[in-house]
N, C-alpha and C positions, 0 to 999 in steps of 0.2 A: 367040797364046797357045800356050804350050808343053805338051805333053802330060806328065802326071806319069809317072814311070818305073813300070813294071810289076814286080811281085815274081816273076812268071812269066817265064822267058826261053825264046825259041823256038829257041836255038841247039842243035844237034844234040851229044849226048853219048854217048861209046862205052859198050857194056855190057862190064861186067867183073865179074869173081868178087870177093866181099868178103872181107876178112881175116877169120880165124877169132874174133880180139878183138873186131871190130865186130859181128861176127854174135852173139855173146855179150851183148854191150852191147844190141844191138837187142832181144834175147829178154829181157833184163833189164828193159828198158822195160815189157815186156808183164806180166812176173810180179812185179817189185818195183815198187811204187808208194811205199812208205814203210817204216820198220822193222817196223810190225806184218806187212807181207807176207812178210818174212823170216822173222819169229817162225812165223807159220802154217806154212809150208813146212818149217821144221825140226821143229815139233812133229808135224806129219803124219809125217815120217821115224821120230821117235821111237816114235810109237805102232805104227807098221807093224814096227818092231824088237822090239815084244812089252813095251815099257817099263811098268812099274806105279809109276814115279815120275819125275817131269819137273820139273827147276828151271830157271827162266829167271833170268838175271842181265842187267840192263841199266845202261847208263850215258848219262846225257844224252838221256833218251827213247828210247835204241836206237842213236842216231847214232854215239855213241862206241864203244859194245859192246854185242853182243848174243851171249850164251853160252846154249846149251841143253844141258844135262846130262841123261843118261838112263841107267837100268840095264838097257836093252835087251839084244839078243844079240851087239851089236858087229859090227865088220867084220874079216875076215881080213886078214892082211897081203899077202897075194897079190893081193887085190881092191883094195887102197887106192890105187893108182896110176890106177885106172879111175874112183874115186868122184867126183872133181871134173871130169870130162870132161863134154863135151856129149853129150846123149843116151845116157848110160850109166846103166842101172838093173837091178836084180835083180827086178823086179816084173813085167815083161812081157817075152815072147820072140818072139811072133808076132802077127798081127792077130787071131786067136782070142782070145789074151789081152786084147788092147785092146778086144775088144767084150764082154768079161766082167770088167772090173776089180773086184777085190774088195779093194784096198788103197786107203789114203788118198793117197799119191804114187803116181806112175807114169810121168810123162813124161821124166824123166830130164835135165831142163833147169835145174831150180831151182838146184843147187849150181853148175853151171858159170856161170850167170848171175849169180849172188851173187858168185862169185869174181873176175868181170870188173870189178864196181864197188866192191869192197872188199877188204880183207886178212882172208884166212880161212885158219884152221888146224882141223886134225881129229885130235882125240886119242880113240883107241878100243882096246878089248881085248875078245877073246872069251873066253869060259870054258871053254878046253879045255887039256889038260896040254901040248900042242904048243906053245902060245904062253903062256909063264908071265908075260909083262909086256905093256904096251901099246905102241902105237906113234904117234907124233907126225907128221902131215903138214903141211907147209907149202904153202899153196895157190899162194903167187905163185912159189916156186922149185922146188917139188916134191920137196924134201928130205925124207927119210925117217929118223926117229930113234928109239931105243928110250926109252920113258918108262913111268912107274908110274901104275896106274890100276887101279880095280877094275873088273869087266866092265860093259861099256856104252859110251856114246859121248858125247863133248864137242865140240860145234861152236862156235868162236868167230869171229864177224864183226866186224870193227874197222873205224871210221872209213868208214861207209857213204857211197856216193857220192863217194869221194875222187877217183875216175877221171871222174866226170862231174860236176863242180861246179854246173854249170847247174840240174841236178837237184836238187841239195841245197838250192838256194835257195827251191824250192817247198815245202819241210817248214815245219811249224808249229812252235809253242814246244815246249819239252822236254815240259811238262805235257800238251799235246794229244797228242803222239806216244806218251807213256807210256800215256795213256788208250786209244789205239787198241791197242797192245800187249796191255794188259790186257783188253779186249775180245775179242782173236782167242784168248787163252788161255781165257777165260770160256765161249766158244762149245764149245771142245774139251772141256772140263771138265763142261758139261752133258751131253754125250753119252756120257762114260765116267767113271762114278761109281766104277768099281773102280780107276781111276789117280788118285795123288796128284799136285797140282800146287802149285808154290810159285813166287812172283814177286818178285825183289829188285831194288830201283832204288837206285844209289849207296850199295850196302851197307845198305839198310834193306829189312826183308821189308814189302811193300806188299799182297800178298794170298797167302793159303794155303788150299787145300782139301784135305783128307786123302781118302784112299781109304775108300770105303763099301762093304763087302760084295764081292760077286762078281757083281752085275748084279739084274735083278728091279725090279719096280715100287717096292718099299720103299726100295730103294737109290737110285732115281732121285728117289723123293720127298725123301731126305734130301739128295742132292746139289742138287737145286733149292731146297730150304730153304737150303743153306749159301751157294750162289752169288746167288740172287735174293731171298733173305729168307723169313722165315716168313709174312709176309703174303700172298705169291704162293701158296704151298701152301694155306694156310687159306682163300684165296679161289679156289680151284681145284678142278675135279673130275676124277678119273682116267678115263681112256677106253683101250679095249683092244678093236680091232675086227678080227677076222679074217675073212676071206671064207670062205665055206660050203666051197668045193671048189676045188683047183687048176685051171687052164685044161687045155685038151685035150692040150697038150703035156707036161703033168706038171710044170711049172715050180713053183718055190717060190711059195707063196700070198703074195698082198698082204696086210700087216698093218700097222694103224696103232694106235699107242699113246703115251702121254704125259699130259700135264695141260693142260686148257682152264680158262682162267680164267673165272670167273662174269662176267655182264654188269656187275655194280656193281663189278668190278675194272678195267673198261676205262680206258683213257688216252688223252689227247688226242694222242699220237703213237703210230706204230707201232714203237715201239724195243725192245717186250718181246714179239716175234713171233719164235720160234726154230722153223726148221723143218729137219729132218734126213732125208737119204735115204741108207739103208744106212751110218749113222752119220756121213755128211758133212753139215756146214752148208751150206745152199744158199739161194738166193733164187729162188724158183721162182714164176711167175705163177699156174701150175695150182693149187698147193697154198695159196697165198696167196688166191686167188679162191674156192677151195672152203671154206676155213676162215671167211672173211668171210661166205659166202653162209649158212653154218649159224649165224650170229648174226644174220641179218637180222630175224629175228622177235622178238627178245629185246634188242637193242641200240638205246639212244637216241641220236638224233641223227647226229653224225658220230664219235662215239667209235669207238676202235680196241680190238680185243679183244688180250688177251694169251693166249699159249701156248706150251708146248713140244711140238711135235709130231714124232713118229718114225716114218717110213714105210721098212718093210724089203720088198724084192721081188727076183726074180731079178736079178741083176746084169746079166745079158744083155738084159733089158727096159728098162734104162735107159742112155742115153749120157751119161757124165760127162767126155767129151774135146771138149766144146762151146766151153768158155772156158779161157784159159792158166791162170787162177787157180783153176780147178775149181769156181766159186762158182755156176756155172748148170749145169743138167743138161737133158736131153731124153728125154721116157717115149716107150715105143713104144707104148702105150696111155694117152694122157693122160686119157681119158675114164674109164678103169677107176680110176686114182688119184684123180681129181677126186670121183668118186662115193664111194670108199671114206673119204677125208679128211671130206667133208661128212657122211656117215652116223656116222661115229665121233664127230664133235663133236657132231652133233645128237642122237644118243643119250645122249651123256654130260650135255648141257645140259637134256634133256628131263626128267630125274628132279626132281621137286621137291625144294628144299633145306630145306622147311620146318623141319627141326631133323635132329638126328644120327640121330633115331629114324625119318626118312621110310621108309627101306626097311621097316622093321618094320611101319608102317602099312600099307603095300601087301601085305605077305605074311601078316600076322596079323589076325584080325577084331578090329576097333576097339572098345575098351571102350565101355560105357554109362553114361550118367550121368542120372539123373532129377532136373529142377528141383523146388523145392518148391512145394506148391499154395498158391494165394491165391485171395482172393475179390473181386476188383473190376476195373475195366476193364483192369487190366493183369496179370492172374493169369495163371498157368499153370493148365490145367485137368489134373486127375489122368487119366494114360492109360499105357499100356505104354510103357517107355522105347524110344525109336526115334531119338533125335538122333545117338548115336553110330554109326548105320549108314550105309553109303555111300549116296550118292544116285546112283542109276544113270541118272536122267533129269535132264537140266539143267532142262527145264521144271518139274519138282517141286520145284525150289529155291524157287520162288516161288508155289506151290501153297498157298493159305492153308488149305486142308482137311487138310493133312498132320498137324495135331495134334488133329483130331478135329472141328473146328468147320467149318461151311460157309463157302463163299466169302462170300457175303453178311454172315454174322455177323462174320467176320474183318475184312471192310472197315468194318463198324460199328464194330469195336474199334478199328481204326486212325484213325477219324474222331473217336472219343471221346478218343484219345490227344493230339489237337491242341487242347490247352487254351491259354488266353491266356497271352501273355508275361509275365513278371514276375520277382520275385527269388525265390530258394528261400524254401519254405514247408513247414510241416509239417501233415499230415492224419492223422485217426486213423479207422480203421476196424476191420473185424471181424479183419481179418489182422494188425492191430497197427499202431504208429506207421510212417509210410513218408515219407521225404522226398522231395519234387519237385524236380530241379533243372532249370531252364529254361534254354534256350539261345535263339539267335537265331531259329531257326526252329521247332523241335520240342523239347518238354520230353522228358526222359529220367528215368523213375522207378526210383530204387534200391530194391533189395529190403531188407527188414526186416534190422537188424543181427542180429537172432536167427537168423533164416534164413541169413544169409550165413556166419555162425559154424560152421553145420553142414555146410558145404559143402567138404569135402575133395575135392582134385584126383583123378580116376579112376584106378585102378589101371593103371599102365603109361604114362599121360598121353598126350595126344594131341599132335603136335608143335606145332599152332597153339593148344592149350589150348581153353578153353571160353569162350563169349562172355559178357560181363558188361555191357556196354552200348553204346550208339550216341552218337556224339560230333558234334553239328551236322548230323546228316544225312548225313554224309559218310564218317566213319571208324568202323570197328568195333573196341571194346577187348575184347581177349581175355586170360584168365590161364593161363600154363603154368608149369613147373616153373622155367623160367629167370626168369620174371618177367611184364612186360608185352609183349603183343603188339599193335601197331596195323595195322589192315587198311584200305586205300583199297577200299571194297566195289565202287564202279564198276569201277576198274581190274581188280580181281580177277576179277568176275563176266564182264567183257569178255573176259578170257584164257579163261575156261571156256566160254563161248559160241563163241568162236573155233575152240577146239581141237575142240568138238563138231562145229562146221560142216565144218572140214577133214577129221574122220573120215568124216563123211557124204558128202563129195565123193569121197574115197578110194574109197568103195564105188559110184562111178559118177554118183549123184544125191543131192542134198539132199533128205530128206523134206519134202514139202510139205503144207500145209493149205489146203483151199478156204475163202474167206470167205464167210460167209452172204450178205452183202450187198456186191457189188463197190465198191471206193473208187475214185472217180474225180476226175480232176484235169485241169486245163488244162494242155496240153503245148507244149512247142516244137517247130518243125519237126525240129529235130535229134534230140529225144527219140522222137518218132515214128517216124523214119527209123531210129533205133538198135532200137527194138522190132520193126519190121519184118526187119531184118538179122540179129538176135541172137535170134529165138526159140527155138532150140534150145539156145544157150547159157544163156539164162534159165531154161529149164525144167531144165537142169542144176544149176542154182543154187537149184532149189526156187521160182522166181518164175513167175508165170504173168500177164503183161500183154498186153492186146488193145488195139486201137485203136477207139474207137466213132465217131470222126469224124476228120477231118485236123487237128483241133485238141483232141482230147480222148483220154485213155487211161483205162483201168480196170484195177486190180489185182484179179485173180480169185483168186489163190493166193499165199501167202508160206510160207518155211521154217517148220516146225513149231516150231522151236526159238525163232523171233521172232514167235511168233503174238500176242503181247501188245503188241508195238510198233507205231509209226504205219507203215502200209502204204505210204501216200503218199511220206512222207519217205524211207523206204527204197527205194523204187523210183526216185525222183529221184536219190539217191546212187548207186546201181548203175549207172543209165543214164548219169548222168555219168562213172563210171569206165570203163563199157565204150566210150563215145564217143571215149576217147583210146587205145584199143588196137584192134589188128586182131581182129575176132571170131572169125575161124577159129582164132586161137591163144589167145584171151584167157584161157581157163582155166589153158592152161600157162604163160604170160607173166605173167598178173597174178591169178592165182588167189587168193594171200594178201592182195592189196591189196584185192580185193573182198570177200573174206571179213571181213578185218579192218573194213571199212566197214560190212558189215552187222553185224558182232558189236558194233561200237560203238553202233549204233542199237538193237539189241536188249537191250544191258546195262543193269542198273538204274542209274537216274539218281540224282544227288545229291539230297538232301533227301527222300529216300524212306524212309518210316518202316518198319523191320524189327522182327518180334519176335525175341525172343532164338532161338527155334527156327530162324528163318529164317537168323539169323546163324551159328548153330552149324551148319547145313546148309551154308551156304557154305564155312566153314572146313573141314568135313569133305571137301567137293567140291575145294578147293584142294589137299589133301594128296595126292590122287589123281589130280590132272591135270597133265599134261606142260607143263612150262615155266610153270607157275603164279606163279612168283616175281617174274614181269614181265609187264606188260600187252603189248597187242599194238604199242605205240609204244616199247617198251623202258624204260617207268618201273618202278620196284618196286612191287609190290603189298602188300607188308607189310614191317614192321620188327620187330626185337626190341629192347626195352629191359630190360637185365638189371637184377637185384637191387642190383649196385655201383652201376649207375649211378642208380637211383632213391635208394638210401642216400646217395649223394654229393650229390644234389640237396637232401637235407634234413639234411645234416651228421651223419648218423648214425654213431656209433662214434668220433666225434672229441672 
């Protein structure tokens, strides 16, 4: 049997110096992958030249022609012969400059590499009296001749990869290459709202973004809307996170700003994640992980967040010379950047979006609203208005005595509300005619029409409005100035309990409440072992569990916030979570997962009959609770149905 030939030959080859043209072509293989790579390099140079308007002209997706025109500072005639040489640049002159790069381009190899695989010409003019006209440089012959042009530079690249036809075979269709070129310019446009961009393909304008202001958040907001669409801005929150103080060396402070999409705007792919370091678009694992971790409490399933994040720091604290295409960077202190990005995004997402007036709810006293008095099992008792006040204790949300009634009487009132199922009917009482609307589980009694007519929305309005009914024991219906608000009461209360538990744990230990009678249950050997190994961790979480026997555990204390829940079910769930993690680091590694489990068991369950007082208390607490727009699993807790949508359902105005 013959041995197949090997592609690796053992014969000795001499060491020799490579010719300059081959060196440039090898460099081109690293720098130029497709037409979009050329576009990125040329736009970098235009921005470094101070251009405020950049026009890109393409033919055949950039394979036949790439022309980048700018109105920047131009190149002096005396410097033109060096412009297309390898490792010739005006942006660095020493190792110190390389360690603190403040420009987009700097390596000095891009133009020479492009020149080795394509036909390049450069037309430029500086705005000085010494040079009243421009100069045209032919990249192949080096010929220089006078030419007419306004101040600025135009670089033309024709027949890309003509000298390396094998590389040209790997290119995609013209439409695909055009899409990559547009994406390259779009990434620049997002970071530079003060610069105008225009893209032409085969003589047709395919994209244009006009210059917006001179920078700032409003200019960035407008540019994001122009490039990514109004939906992105409408479903994103602004963030601006400065560090409290510079480091000991007095270096420039780390700053993170931009816009982060709300969880509802998440996509199935990570194609709308834009990260910039000192104005340079990058793909960095540190920033990506920090941003993703900031969403872990509010994102559902495997959805990907959308964001445009900008990080600025001292150029000496970031190495941009890691990759030939400059798309990767390395931070001197990656932990600082990770914490800054995560805190910035978390802080922006923490503010409830209940409505545009959310900030006013937090900063101003909430208005009060007094429901009408009625006289039956569903009546509101006359009292001092307190529904509009904030609930400082989550446990008070479900304290039945808040309306002046005792716990026992309130429970009796709840029991009386559970009437037999049936079709809607009418009852007459001292309070007037009332309609009872029955559902699958609990009936919901509507207020008299006369009383409802007298209910004007409170002055200033609450973002989530006032509760008007409970639907099927699952949803709370509320009215605000925009229309109807539908709230998933279990999901909303779960988030409220969860945030309270996190706040308590941040204070080192969750407040616990001893049980009058310990709750015992038969335990598995794993559960008993977990209790013995994690006693201190359990105390930190507000749980006291002891072993009565090798097969029995007793729950003696539970978190105060969860005092009304099932202690045995809570204990089993927490022990199951603890069994999957190292006990010594469980609070740091799995705190949120544990607290989410606890909150889920402590939240009000579906089919729980609530009074309007309780519903309103929940709405008010949602308005001041961080991340209350999503539950612990990332599902939305409420939705707004506007009057236009309601009118459309009933064909009003048609």
